[in-house]
C-alpha positions as CSV (number, residue, x, y, z in Angstrom):
1,X,34.2,61.1,98.5
2,X,31.5,63.7,98.2
3,X,30.8,63.7,102.0
4,X,34.5,64.1,102.9
5,X,34.7,67.1,100.6
6,X,31.5,68.6,102.1
7,X,32.9,68.2,105.6
8,X,36.2,69.8,104.6
9,X,34.4,72.8,103.1
10,X,32.4,73.2,106.3
11,X,35.5,73.3,108.4
12,X,37.1,75.9,106.2
13,X,33.9,78.0,106.3
14,X,33.8,77.8,110.1
15,X,37.4,78.7,110.4
16,X,36.9,81.8,108.2
17,X,34.1,83.1,110.5
18,X,36.2,82.8,113.7
19,X,37.9,86.0,114.8
20,X,41.6,85.9,114.2
21,X,43.9,86.6,117.1
22,X,47.0,88.5,116.3
23,X,50.0,87.7,118.5
24,X,52.8,90.2,118.8
25,X,56.1,88.4,118.2
26,X,57.5,89.8,121.6
27,X,54.7,87.9,123.5
28,X,55.9,84.6,122.1
29,X,59.3,85.1,123.5
30,X,60.1,83.5,126.9
31,X,59.7,85.9,129.8
32,X,61.6,86.5,133.0
33,X,60.7,88.4,136.2
34,X,62.6,91.5,137.1
35,X,64.8,91.9,140.2
36,X,61.7,92.6,142.4
37,X,59.5,90.0,140.7
38,X,56.7,92.4,140.0
39,X,56.7,92.6,136.2
40,X,57.4,90.3,133.4
41,X,60.1,91.4,130.9
42,X,60.7,89.6,127.6
43,X,64.1,87.9,127.1
44,X,65.7,88.9,123.8
45,X,68.5,86.7,122.3
46,X,68.9,84.8,125.6
47,X,70.0,88.0,127.5
48,X,68.0,88.7,130.7
49,X,66.6,92.3,130.9
50,X,66.3,93.0,134.6
51,X,66.2,96.8,134.4
52,X,63.1,98.2,136.2
53,X,60.4,99.9,134.3
54,X,60.9,103.7,133.7
55,X,59.3,105.8,136.5
56,X,56.5,108.2,135.6
57,X,57.5,111.7,134.9
58,X,55.6,114.9,135.8
59,X,53.4,116.1,133.0
60,X,51.5,119.4,132.3
61,X,48.5,119.8,134.6
62,X,50.2,117.7,137.3
63,X,49.2,114.5,135.6
64,X,51.8,111.7,135.8
65,X,51.9,109.1,133.1
66,X,54.3,106.4,132.0
67,X,56.6,107.7,129.2
68,X,56.3,106.1,125.8
69,X,59.2,104.2,124.3
70,X,60.3,107.0,122.1
71,X,60.4,109.5,125.0
72,X,63.5,109.7,127.1
73,X,63.3,109.6,130.8
74,X,64.5,113.0,132.1
75,X,66.2,112.8,135.5
76,X,67.5,115.8,137.4
77,X,71.2,116.4,137.3
78,X,72.6,117.3,140.8
79,X,75.4,119.8,140.3
80,X,77.5,121.7,142.7
81,X,76.3,125.3,143.3
82,X,78.0,127.9,141.2
83,X,79.4,129.9,144.2
84,X,81.1,126.7,145.4
85,X,82.5,125.8,142.1
86,X,84.1,129.2,141.7
87,X,86.0,128.7,144.9
88,X,87.8,125.7,143.3
89,X,89.8,127.1,140.4
90,X,92.6,124.5,140.4
91,X,92.0,120.8,140.8
92,X,95.0,120.1,143.0
93,X,95.5,117.7,145.8
94,X,97.1,120.3,148.1
95,X,97.6,117.9,151.0
96,X,99.6,115.4,149.0
97,X,101.6,118.0,147.1
98,X,102.4,119.9,150.3
99,X,103.8,116.8,151.9
100,X,106.2,116.5,148.9
101,X,107.2,120.1,149.5
102,X,107.9,119.6,153.2
103,X,109.9,116.5,152.6
104,X,112.6,118.4,150.8
105,X,115.7,119.7,152.6
106,X,115.5,123.3,154.0
107,X,118.6,124.1,152.0
108,X,116.9,123.5,148.7
109,X,115.9,126.8,147.0
110,X,112.4,127.7,146.1
111,X,110.7,126.2,143.1
112,X,107.7,127.9,141.3
113,X,105.3,126.6,138.7
114,X,103.4,129.1,136.5
115,X,100.3,127.8,134.9
116,X,99.5,128.5,131.3
117,X,97.5,131.5,130.2
118,X,93.8,130.9,129.5
119,X,92.7,132.1,126.0
120,X,89.1,130.8,126.2
121,X,87.8,134.3,126.5
122,X,90.0,135.8,123.7
123,X,92.8,137.5,125.6
124,X,95.2,135.5,127.8
125,X,94.5,135.6,131.5
126,X,96.5,134.2,134.4
127,X,95.3,130.9,135.9
128,X,97.5,130.4,138.9
129,X,100.9,129.7,140.4
130,X,102.2,126.9,142.7
131,X,105.4,127.2,144.7
132,X,107.4,125.3,147.2
133,X,109.2,128.1,149.1
134,X,112.3,127.8,151.1
135,X,114.2,130.2,153.4
136,X,116.5,131.3,150.6
137,X,115.5,133.0,147.3
138,X,117.5,132.9,144.1
139,X,116.9,136.6,143.2
140,X,114.4,139.4,142.8
141,X,113.0,140.3,139.3
142,X,113.0,144.2,139.2
143,X,111.3,144.5,135.9
144,X,107.9,146.2,135.6
145,X,104.9,143.8,135.7
146,X,103.1,143.7,132.3
147,X,99.6,145.1,132.2
148,X,97.1,142.2,132.5
149,X,93.9,141.9,130.5
150,X,91.0,143.8,132.0
151,X,93.2,146.4,133.7
152,X,91.3,149.6,134.7
153,X,92.1,152.9,136.2
154,X,92.5,152.6,140.0
155,X,93.8,149.0,139.8
156,X,97.2,147.5,140.6
157,X,99.2,145.2,138.5
158,X,99.3,142.5,141.2
159,X,101.6,139.5,141.5
160,X,100.1,136.1,142.3
161,X,103.4,135.4,144.0
162,X,105.4,138.3,145.2
163,X,108.8,139.4,144.0
164,X,110.4,138.8,147.3
165,X,109.5,135.1,147.1
166,X,111.0,134.8,143.6
167,X,108.0,135.7,141.5
168,X,108.7,136.8,137.9
169,X,107.3,139.8,136.2
170,X,105.4,137.9,133.5
171,X,101.8,137.7,132.3
172,X,101.3,134.3,133.9
173,X,101.9,136.0,137.3
174,X,99.9,139.2,136.7
175,X,96.3,139.9,137.6
176,X,94.3,143.2,137.9
177,X,93.4,143.9,141.5
178,X,91.9,146.9,143.1
179,X,94.4,148.9,145.3
180,X,92.5,148.0,148.5
181,X,92.6,144.3,147.8
182,X,96.2,144.3,146.8
183,X,97.6,146.6,149.6
184,X,95.3,145.9,152.5
185,X,94.3,142.2,152.0
186,X,97.1,140.6,150.0
187,X,100.1,142.4,151.6
188,X,99.5,141.2,155.2
189,X,99.3,137.6,154.0
190,X,102.6,137.9,152.2
191,X,104.1,139.4,155.4
192,X,103.0,136.3,157.4
193,X,104.5,134.0,154.7
194,X,107.8,135.9,154.9
195,X,107.8,135.5,158.7
196,X,107.3,131.8,158.4
197,X,110.3,131.6,156.0
198,X,112.5,133.6,158.3
199,X,111.9,130.9,161.0
200,X,113.4,128.2,158.7
201,X,110.2,126.6,157.6
202,X,109.2,125.5,154.1
203,X,105.9,126.9,152.8
204,X,103.6,125.4,150.2
205,X,102.0,128.3,148.3
206,X,99.2,128.2,145.7
207,X,97.4,131.3,144.4
208,X,94.7,131.1,141.8
209,X,92.4,133.9,140.5
210,X,88.6,133.2,140.5
211,X,86.8,134.6,137.5
212,X,83.1,135.1,136.8
213,X,81.1,135.2,133.6
214,X,80.2,138.8,134.2
215,X,83.8,140.0,133.8
216,X,86.1,137.3,132.5
217,X,89.3,139.3,133.0
218,X,88.9,141.0,136.4
219,X,88.8,138.2,139.1
220,X,86.3,138.1,141.9
221,X,89.2,137.4,144.2
222,X,92.3,135.2,144.8
223,X,92.0,131.7,146.3
224,X,95.1,131.0,148.5
225,X,96.3,127.6,149.7
226,X,99.2,128.3,152.1
227,X,100.6,125.6,154.4
228,X,103.9,125.5,156.3
229,X,106.0,122.7,157.5
230,X,105.4,123.9,161.1
231,X,101.6,123.3,160.8
232,X,100.5,126.9,160.0
233,X,97.5,127.2,157.6
234,X,96.9,130.6,156.0
235,X,94.5,129.3,153.3
236,X,91.7,131.8,152.5
237,X,89.8,133.6,149.8
238,X,90.7,137.2,149.3
239,X,87.9,139.2,147.6
240,X,88.9,141.7,144.9
241,X,87.0,144.6,146.5
242,X,87.6,148.2,145.8
243,X,86.5,149.6,149.2
244,X,86.4,148.1,152.8
């Protein structure tokens, strides 16, 4: 009895002097290799975690290190350049919508859609018009065009779609353009559209002003999408320039 107690006390004393090994609970979980079989990832709740390890990110002093768990992995966001995004003011599938316009009978009158005013900058500014023009027009609006936001001396109150095509004298159809841009750049395009209509063709017409953060009311120019049932394409960007 005494010897058994002495042996048990010796085993306890020996166990106390041995270094204790602390095991993290994650290490006791079953592990599974990732998709490439290079690392071992723990399996939590029976769900395999095959995501690769986060890549090292640049650090100050050109030293790369693996980010800690509390640090998010910053990846660059590839965005379209600003000068290209400005050329796409309206998200329209012009090819599909033009086919719907050309499928109508030539005897059907023109139809025009005026997009709502944009009040994000305070005052309402025009955002664009879309039209399916036919040879015949319902009438001409002879009223004066309202003064658009951002109008300055030396500018014209310009129609996004001209009166001779059925454009109304409303704020949704009014933008401030310099006289050179309105008379020397916009007028020849409208004459070519009128010539296409005189030949009996249908014309799909979209005009959208392109604004910039520097001046939210005076557009940089007008983006035009003009297609005819005969195959003509007059789409272009007309800059709102004051001089040639």
